[in-house]
Biotite code that builds the C-alpha atoms (Angstrom):
import biotite.structure as struc

atoms = struc.array([
    struc.Atom([0.000, 0.000, 0.000], chain_id="A", res_id=1, res_name="MET", atom_name="CA", element="C"),
    struc.Atom([1.380, 3.391, -0.981], chain_id="A", res_id=2, res_name="SER", atom_name="CA", element="C"),
    struc.Atom([1.084, 6.841, 0.522], chain_id="A", res_id=3, res_name="ILE", atom_name="CA", element="C"),
    struc.Atom([0.441, 9.770, -1.785], chain_id="A", res_id=4, res_name="PHE", atom_name="CA", element="C"),
    struc.Atom([0.948, 13.446, -1.077], chain_id="A", res_id=5, res_name="ILE", atom_name="CA", element="C"),
    struc.Atom([-0.680, 15.667, -3.673], chain_id="A", res_id=6, res_name="VAL", atom_name="CA", element="C"),
    struc.Atom([-0.183, 19.382, -4.218], chain_id="A", res_id=7, res_name="ARG", atom_name="CA", element="C"),
    struc.Atom([-2.774, 21.265, -6.260], chain_id="A", res_id=8, res_name="VAL", atom_name="CA", element="C"),
    struc.Atom([-2.149, 24.858, -7.329], chain_id="A", res_id=9, res_name="VAL", atom_name="CA", element="C"),
    struc.Atom([-5.044, 26.865, -8.734], chain_id="A", res_id=10, res_name="LEU", atom_name="CA", element="C"),
    struc.Atom([-3.872, 29.743, -10.912], chain_id="A", res_id=11, res_name="HIS", atom_name="CA", element="C"),
    struc.Atom([-5.437, 33.176, -10.317], chain_id="A", res_id=12, res_name="ASN", atom_name="CA", element="C"),
    struc.Atom([-7.602, 31.680, -7.577], chain_id="A", res_id=13, res_name="ALA", atom_name="CA", element="C"),
    struc.Atom([-9.119, 33.028, -4.397], chain_id="A", res_id=14, res_name="ASN", atom_name="CA", element="C"),
    struc.Atom([-10.202, 31.451, -1.115], chain_id="A", res_id=15, res_name="GLU", atom_name="CA", element="C"),
    struc.Atom([-13.607, 30.485, -2.526], chain_id="A", res_id=16, res_name="THR", atom_name="CA", element="C"),
    struc.Atom([-11.936, 28.602, -5.378], chain_id="A", res_id=17, res_name="ASP", atom_name="CA", element="C"),
    struc.Atom([-9.778, 26.671, -2.914], chain_id="A", res_id=18, res_name="TYR", atom_name="CA", element="C"),
    struc.Atom([-12.827, 25.860, -0.766], chain_id="A", res_id=19, res_name="ASN", atom_name="CA", element="C"),
    struc.Atom([-14.451, 24.338, -3.856], chain_id="A", res_id=20, res_name="ILE", atom_name="CA", element="C"),
    struc.Atom([-11.270, 22.332, -4.460], chain_id="A", res_id=21, res_name="LEU", atom_name="CA", element="C"),
    struc.Atom([-11.071, 21.159, -0.842], chain_id="A", res_id=22, res_name="HIS", atom_name="CA", element="C"),
    struc.Atom([-14.637, 19.872, -0.969], chain_id="A", res_id=23, res_name="SER", atom_name="CA", element="C"),
    struc.Atom([-14.241, 18.182, -4.359], chain_id="A", res_id=24, res_name="ALA", atom_name="CA", element="C"),
    struc.Atom([-10.974, 16.458, -3.516], chain_id="A", res_id=25, res_name="ILE", atom_name="CA", element="C"),
    struc.Atom([-12.218, 15.296, -0.111], chain_id="A", res_id=26, res_name="GLU", atom_name="CA", element="C"),
    struc.Atom([-15.207, 13.742, -1.934], chain_id="A", res_id=27, res_name="ASP", atom_name="CA", element="C"),
    struc.Atom([-12.619, 11.677, -3.841], chain_id="A", res_id=28, res_name="LYS", atom_name="CA", element="C"),
    struc.Atom([-11.180, 10.238, -0.625], chain_id="A", res_id=29, res_name="GLY", atom_name="CA", element="C"),
    struc.Atom([-8.273, 12.618, -0.062], chain_id="A", res_id=30, res_name="PHE", atom_name="CA", element="C"),
    struc.Atom([-7.580, 14.128, 3.345], chain_id="A", res_id=31, res_name="SER", atom_name="CA", element="C"),
    struc.Atom([-6.156, 17.491, 4.370], chain_id="A", res_id=32, res_name="ARG", atom_name="CA", element="C"),
    struc.Atom([-4.626, 15.873, 7.458], chain_id="A", res_id=33, res_name="THR", atom_name="CA", element="C"),
    struc.Atom([-2.152, 13.105, 8.273], chain_id="A", res_id=34, res_name="VAL", atom_name="CA", element="C"),
    struc.Atom([-1.978, 10.759, 11.236], chain_id="A", res_id=35, res_name="LEU", atom_name="CA", element="C"),
    struc.Atom([1.299, 10.251, 13.092], chain_id="A", res_id=36, res_name="SER", atom_name="CA", element="C"),
    struc.Atom([2.596, 6.876, 14.262], chain_id="A", res_id=37, res_name="ASP", atom_name="CA", element="C"),
    struc.Atom([1.285, 7.760, 17.730], chain_id="A", res_id=38, res_name="ASP", atom_name="CA", element="C"),
    struc.Atom([-2.217, 8.522, 16.352], chain_id="A", res_id=39, res_name="ASN", atom_name="CA", element="C"),
    struc.Atom([-2.025, 12.312, 16.523], chain_id="A", res_id=40, res_name="ILE", atom_name="CA", element="C"),
    struc.Atom([-3.687, 14.078, 13.596], chain_id="A", res_id=41, res_name="GLU", atom_name="CA", element="C"),
    struc.Atom([-1.933, 17.006, 11.903], chain_id="A", res_id=42, res_name="TYR", atom_name="CA", element="C"),
    struc.Atom([-2.989, 19.545, 9.276], chain_id="A", res_id=43, res_name="HIS", atom_name="CA", element="C"),
    struc.Atom([-1.101, 19.394, 5.987], chain_id="A", res_id=44, res_name="LEU", atom_name="CA", element="C"),
    struc.Atom([0.112, 22.651, 4.438], chain_id="A", res_id=45, res_name="PRO", atom_name="CA", element="C"),
    struc.Atom([-2.535, 24.512, 2.448], chain_id="A", res_id=46, res_name="GLU", atom_name="CA", element="C"),
    struc.Atom([-3.623, 22.780, -0.794], chain_id="A", res_id=47, res_name="ALA", atom_name="CA", element="C"),
    struc.Atom([-1.757, 19.562, 0.006], chain_id="A", res_id=48, res_name="GLU", atom_name="CA", element="C"),
    struc.Atom([-3.665, 16.332, 0.319], chain_id="A", res_id=49, res_name="TYR", atom_name="CA", element="C"),
    struc.Atom([-3.050, 12.791, 1.568], chain_id="A", res_id=50, res_name="TYR", atom_name="CA", element="C"),
    struc.Atom([-4.341, 9.471, 0.307], chain_id="A", res_id=51, res_name="LYS", atom_name="CA", element="C"),
    struc.Atom([-3.243, 5.936, 1.097], chain_id="A", res_id=52, res_name="LYS", atom_name="CA", element="C"),
    struc.Atom([-4.113, 2.813, -0.843], chain_id="A", res_id=53, res_name="GLY", atom_name="CA", element="C"),
    struc.Atom([-3.381, 0.379, -3.617], chain_id="A", res_id=54, res_name="ASN", atom_name="CA", element="C"),
    struc.Atom([-3.285, 2.908, -6.428], chain_id="A", res_id=55, res_name="TYR", atom_name="CA", element="C"),
    struc.Atom([-0.796, 3.961, -9.045], chain_id="A", res_id=56, res_name="ILE", atom_name="CA", element="C"),
    struc.Atom([0.335, 7.573, -9.115], chain_id="A", res_id=57, res_name="LYS", atom_name="CA", element="C"),
    struc.Atom([-1.476, 8.234, -12.387], chain_id="A", res_id=58, res_name="GLU", atom_name="CA", element="C"),
    struc.Atom([-4.806, 7.245, -10.798], chain_id="A", res_id=59, res_name="GLN", atom_name="CA", element="C"),
    struc.Atom([-4.172, 9.657, -7.951], chain_id="A", res_id=60, res_name="ILE", atom_name="CA", element="C"),
    struc.Atom([-3.189, 12.411, -10.381], chain_id="A", res_id=61, res_name="ARG", atom_name="CA", element="C"),
    struc.Atom([-6.278, 11.862, -12.515], chain_id="A", res_id=62, res_name="ASP", atom_name="CA", element="C"),
    struc.Atom([-8.540, 11.947, -9.470], chain_id="A", res_id=63, res_name="SER", atom_name="CA", element="C"),
    struc.Atom([-6.950, 15.203, -8.273], chain_id="A", res_id=64, res_name="ALA", atom_name="CA", element="C"),
    struc.Atom([-7.308, 16.685, -11.770], chain_id="A", res_id=65, res_name="VAL", atom_name="CA", element="C"),
    struc.Atom([-11.043, 15.919, -11.763], chain_id="A", res_id=66, res_name="LEU", atom_name="CA", element="C"),
    struc.Atom([-11.352, 17.741, -8.439], chain_id="A", res_id=67, res_name="ALA", atom_name="CA", element="C"),
    struc.Atom([-9.322, 20.710, -9.706], chain_id="A", res_id=68, res_name="ALA", atom_name="CA", element="C"),
    struc.Atom([-11.499, 20.980, -12.813], chain_id="A", res_id=69, res_name="LYS", atom_name="CA", element="C"),
    struc.Atom([-14.571, 21.635, -10.637], chain_id="A", res_id=70, res_name="THR", atom_name="CA", element="C"),
    struc.Atom([-13.130, 25.054, -9.796], chain_id="A", res_id=71, res_name="THR", atom_name="CA", element="C"),
    struc.Atom([-13.098, 26.258, -13.398], chain_id="A", res_id=72, res_name="GLY", atom_name="CA", element="C"),
    struc.Atom([-9.539, 27.532, -12.847], chain_id="A", res_id=73, res_name="LYS", atom_name="CA", element="C"),
    struc.Atom([-6.302, 26.561, -14.557], chain_id="A", res_id=74, res_name="LYS", atom_name="CA", element="C"),
    struc.Atom([-4.349, 24.282, -12.265], chain_id="A", res_id=75, res_name="TYR", atom_name="CA", element="C"),
    struc.Atom([-1.165, 22.332, -11.659], chain_id="A", res_id=76, res_name="ALA", atom_name="CA", element="C"),
    struc.Atom([-1.048, 18.966, -9.902], chain_id="A", res_id=77, res_name="VAL", atom_name="CA", element="C"),
    struc.Atom([2.001, 17.268, -8.378], chain_id="A", res_id=78, res_name="LEU", atom_name="CA", element="C"),
    struc.Atom([1.817, 13.723, -6.979], chain_id="A", res_id=79, res_name="VAL", atom_name="CA", element="C"),
    struc.Atom([4.434, 12.093, -4.783], chain_id="A", res_id=80, res_name="THR", atom_name="CA", element="C"),
    struc.Atom([4.226, 8.362, -4.042], chain_id="A", res_id=81, res_name="GLN", atom_name="CA", element="C"),
    struc.Atom([6.044, 6.869, -1.065], chain_id="A", res_id=82, res_name="SER", atom_name="CA", element="C"),
    struc.Atom([6.048, 4.108, 1.508], chain_id="A", res_id=83, res_name="ASP", atom_name="CA", element="C"),
    struc.Atom([6.240, 6.532, 4.441], chain_id="A", res_id=84, res_name="GLY", atom_name="CA", element="C"),
    struc.Atom([6.363, 10.186, 5.402], chain_id="A", res_id=85, res_name="ILE", atom_name="CA", element="C"),
    struc.Atom([7.714, 12.216, 8.280], chain_id="A", res_id=86, res_name="CYS", atom_name="CA", element="C"),
    struc.Atom([7.353, 15.856, 9.249], chain_id="A", res_id=87, res_name="TRP", atom_name="CA", element="C"),
    struc.Atom([8.042, 18.528, 11.793], chain_id="A", res_id=88, res_name="ILE", atom_name="CA", element="C"),
    struc.Atom([6.186, 21.732, 12.543], chain_id="A", res_id=89, res_name="GLY", atom_name="CA", element="C"),
    struc.Atom([2.747, 20.754, 11.251], chain_id="A", res_id=90, res_name="LEU", atom_name="CA", element="C"),
    struc.Atom([-0.147, 22.071, 13.316], chain_id="A", res_id=91, res_name="LYS", atom_name="CA", element="C"),
    struc.Atom([-1.972, 19.497, 15.415], chain_id="A", res_id=92, res_name="GLU", atom_name="CA", element="C"),
    struc.Atom([-5.696, 19.090, 14.777], chain_id="A", res_id=93, res_name="VAL", atom_name="CA", element="C"),
    struc.Atom([-7.582, 20.117, 17.913], chain_id="A", res_id=94, res_name="LYS", atom_name="CA", element="C"),
])
């Protein structure tokens, strides 16, 4: 099972556009948070998303593209596939 971190940039977008993106991409099973090894949930940086599963990176990209298209904005999508992630300085979900 792979972990995917996805970054979506909407060009010439405002907060409303990103709210549309957040909703659309969450409907596709992506999360805006990650869970640590000790079960603490953290917020990802703005417009970054997490998904874990038996997918290939192209499936994840295509799913993120469909979500980005709902905004009507031009976009860029970057997908990183890994078997683990680590971080420091992310804000804990309260």
